[in-house]
C-alpha positions as CSV (number, residue, x, y, z in Angstrom):
1,M,17.2,1.6,6.6
2,R,19.7,-1.1,7.9
3,P,19.0,-4.3,10.1
4,V,19.6,-4.4,13.7
5,T,20.0,-7.7,15.9
6,L,19.8,-7.1,19.6
7,T,19.9,-9.5,22.5
8,T,17.5,-9.0,25.5
9,S,18.7,-9.5,29.4
10,D,17.4,-12.8,29.3
11,G,19.0,-13.9,26.3
12,V,16.4,-13.4,23.4
13,R,18.0,-12.3,20.0
14,L,15.6,-10.0,18.4
15,R,15.9,-8.4,14.8
16,G,14.7,-4.9,13.6
17,D,15.2,-2.1,11.6
18,Y,16.6,1.3,12.0
19,R,15.9,4.2,9.8
20,P,17.8,7.4,10.6
21,A,16.0,10.6,9.8
22,A,17.4,13.2,7.4
23,A,17.5,15.7,10.2
24,Q,18.6,14.0,13.4
25,S,17.0,16.7,15.4
26,G,13.8,14.8,16.5
27,P,13.8,11.9,19.3
28,L,14.1,8.5,18.4
29,V,11.2,6.7,18.1
30,V,10.9,2.6,19.4
31,L,8.1,1.2,17.3
32,C,6.3,-1.9,18.9
33,H,4.1,-3.7,17.1
34,G,0.8,-5.9,18.3
35,F,-0.2,-9.4,19.0
36,T,0.4,-11.7,15.7
37,Q,2.0,-8.6,13.9
38,R,5.7,-8.0,12.6
39,R,8.0,-5.1,11.7
40,T,7.4,-6.1,7.8
41,Q,3.6,-6.2,7.7
42,R,1.8,-3.6,5.5
43,A,0.0,-2.0,8.5
44,I,3.4,-1.6,10.6
45,R,5.1,-0.3,7.3
46,R,2.6,2.5,7.0
47,V,3.3,3.4,10.7
48,Q,7.0,3.4,9.7
49,D,6.2,5.6,6.3
50,A,4.4,7.8,8.2
51,L,7.1,8.8,10.9
52,A,10.0,8.5,8.4
53,G,11.9,11.4,7.5
54,D,10.6,13.4,10.5
55,V,12.1,11.3,13.1
56,P,14.8,8.3,13.3
57,L,12.6,5.0,14.0
58,L,13.6,1.8,15.6
59,T,11.3,-1.1,14.8
60,M,11.7,-4.3,16.3
61,D,10.1,-7.5,16.1
62,L,8.9,-8.4,19.4
63,R,9.7,-12.1,20.8
64,G,8.1,-14.8,19.3
65,H,6.9,-12.8,16.1
66,G,8.7,-12.4,12.8
67,R,12.4,-12.9,12.5
68,S,12.9,-12.8,16.1
69,A,13.8,-15.5,18.3
70,G,11.7,-16.4,21.7
71,R,8.2,-17.2,22.6
72,C,5.5,-14.4,22.8
73,T,4.5,-14.0,26.4
74,L,1.4,-11.7,25.9
75,G,2.8,-8.4,27.1
76,D,4.6,-9.9,30.3
77,E,8.7,-10.5,28.9
78,E,8.3,-8.3,26.2
79,V,9.2,-5.3,28.6
80,L,12.8,-6.8,28.2
81,D,12.4,-6.4,24.5
82,V,11.8,-2.6,24.5
83,A,14.6,-2.0,27.4
84,A,16.9,-3.6,24.6
85,A,15.7,-1.3,22.3
86,V,15.9,1.7,24.3
87,A,19.2,1.0,25.5
88,E,20.0,0.3,21.8
89,G,18.7,3.8,20.8
90,R,20.8,5.4,23.4
91,R,24.2,3.2,22.1
92,L,23.2,4.8,18.6
93,G,23.9,8.3,20.0
94,H,20.2,9.5,20.3
95,D,19.5,11.8,23.3
96,R,16.2,11.5,23.1
97,V,14.2,8.1,23.1
98,V,10.0,7.9,22.7
99,T,8.4,4.5,22.8
100,L,5.2,4.0,20.6
101,G,3.2,0.9,21.0
102,L,0.4,-0.4,19.2
103,S,-2.2,-2.5,20.9
104,M,-0.3,-5.3,22.8
105,G,2.7,-3.1,22.2
106,G,0.8,-0.3,23.8
107,A,0.6,-2.5,27.3
108,V,4.2,-3.5,26.8
109,V,5.5,0.3,26.6
110,L,3.2,1.4,29.5
111,R,4.3,-1.6,31.7
112,H,8.1,-1.0,30.6
113,A,7.9,2.8,31.2
114,A,6.0,2.5,34.8
115,L,8.7,-0.4,35.7
116,A,12.0,0.8,34.6
117,G,14.5,2.4,36.5
118,A,15.2,6.2,36.2
119,G,18.3,5.8,34.0
120,D,16.4,3.4,31.8
121,R,13.2,5.2,31.1
122,P,12.4,6.4,27.6
123,D,11.7,10.2,27.2
124,A,8.0,9.8,26.4
125,V,5.6,7.3,25.9
126,V,2.6,6.6,23.5
127,A,0.5,3.9,23.9
128,V,-2.2,3.4,21.0
129,S,-5.2,1.2,21.4
130,S,-3.7,-0.1,24.6
131,P,-5.9,-2.9,26.6
132,S,-5.9,-1.8,30.2
133,R,-6.1,-5.2,31.8
134,W,-5.8,-8.9,30.8
135,W,-8.4,-11.4,30.2
136,I,-10.6,-9.4,27.8
137,R,-13.3,-11.4,26.3
138,E,-16.0,-8.8,25.6
139,T,-15.4,-8.6,22.2
140,P,-15.6,-11.3,19.2
141,A,-12.1,-10.2,18.0
142,M,-10.8,-10.8,21.6
143,R,-12.7,-14.1,21.9
144,R,-10.7,-15.4,18.8
145,V,-7.5,-14.3,20.2
146,H,-8.1,-16.1,23.6
147,W,-8.9,-19.1,21.3
148,I,-5.5,-19.1,19.3
149,V,-3.8,-18.5,23.0
150,E,-6.1,-20.9,25.3
151,Q,-6.9,-23.8,22.6
152,P,-4.7,-26.8,21.3
153,H,-5.8,-26.1,17.9
154,G,-5.0,-22.5,18.4
155,R,-1.1,-23.1,18.7
156,L,-1.5,-24.0,14.8
157,V,-3.2,-20.8,13.8
158,G,-1.0,-18.8,15.6
159,R,1.7,-20.1,13.7
160,V,0.1,-19.5,10.7
161,L,-0.5,-15.8,11.8
162,G,3.5,-15.5,12.6
163,V,3.4,-15.9,16.1
164,R,5.1,-18.4,18.3
165,L,3.6,-18.8,21.6
166,A,5.2,-19.7,25.4
167,G,4.2,-23.1,26.0
168,H,2.6,-22.2,29.5
169,W,-0.5,-20.9,27.4
170,Y,-1.5,-24.4,26.8
171,D,-1.0,-25.2,30.6
172,G,-3.1,-22.7,32.2
173,G,-1.4,-19.1,31.2
174,W,0.9,-17.2,33.3
175,A,2.5,-19.1,36.6
176,V,2.6,-15.6,37.9
177,V,0.1,-12.9,36.5
178,P,2.2,-9.8,35.8
179,I,0.7,-6.5,36.9
180,S,-1.3,-5.4,34.4
181,P,-1.4,-1.8,32.6
182,V,-4.0,-0.1,34.6
183,E,-2.4,-1.2,37.9
184,V,1.1,0.3,37.5
185,V,0.4,3.4,34.8
186,H,0.6,5.8,37.6
187,R,4.2,5.1,37.9
188,V,5.1,6.3,34.3
189,A,4.9,10.1,35.6
190,P,6.9,12.1,35.5
191,T,7.6,10.8,32.0
192,P,5.2,12.4,29.2
193,L,2.5,10.0,28.3
194,L,0.0,10.1,25.5
195,L,-2.6,7.7,25.3
196,V,-5.0,7.4,22.1
197,H,-7.4,5.2,21.3
198,G,-10.2,5.0,18.4
199,D,-13.9,4.9,19.0
200,D,-14.1,2.1,16.1
201,D,-11.4,-0.5,17.8
202,H,-12.8,-4.1,17.0
203,Y,-10.6,-5.7,20.5
204,F,-10.6,-3.1,23.0
205,G,-13.3,-0.4,23.5
206,T,-12.3,3.5,24.3
207,E,-13.4,2.7,27.9
208,H,-9.8,0.7,28.4
209,A,-8.0,4.6,27.4
210,A,-10.3,6.0,30.1
211,A,-9.5,3.6,32.8
212,L,-5.9,4.1,32.0
213,H,-6.0,7.8,32.1
214,R,-8.1,8.0,35.2
215,A,-5.7,5.3,36.9
216,A,-2.5,7.7,36.0
217,G,-4.3,10.2,37.9
218,G,-4.8,12.7,35.3
219,H,-1.2,12.5,34.1
220,G,-0.6,12.5,30.5
221,E,-3.0,13.3,27.4
222,L,-6.0,11.3,26.2
223,W,-6.8,11.7,22.7
224,I,-10.3,9.5,21.2
225,E,-9.9,9.4,17.8
226,H,-13.6,9.3,15.9
227,G,-13.6,6.5,13.3
228,M,-10.2,5.0,14.4
229,A,-10.2,1.2,14.2
């Protein structure tokens, strides 16, 4: 494993790790974590370890997280982080690049694949436990997230959790609401798509994965995993 530093198209410096595989025949996987996570967190390390050896892996701290610069925009400008990582994968000599996003990272990889130009798209997309839309408050876990991003004291809690939020979140939110995953997922085709969701997810119910699959027009596969949080 070796450290990687990237700069996004809007000038944000990202830190990450690149793990070559023992056999370089598989595609490079770009792993994107969720809100308040980072590449060195135990849960993310478990995913990395499960993939290591089988495929080369590039894991970045998204903006506002871990050792990366910038401020978290909750899935909006993070699309530029994924674009930089995919481009780095190509630069490293990988003919095939797959994006794998978890939770907020799932929303980001879906939006990236849908909005990127033909030459900048990944070769496949996997979104795990992705929200389908914004402003989700149906679960206690998501109400806690909204408290962190909307309330003055939440900024301090966010810093304790390791996330630095963009200032506009304490001044009414996005100036322009970005297009949500469910509104844009139909544009992922023909790029192969896999949607995975656990039926014990405390943040987003399985209806989010089902809504994404319907909005994709039946493109891709939907896996509902029993007992997965």
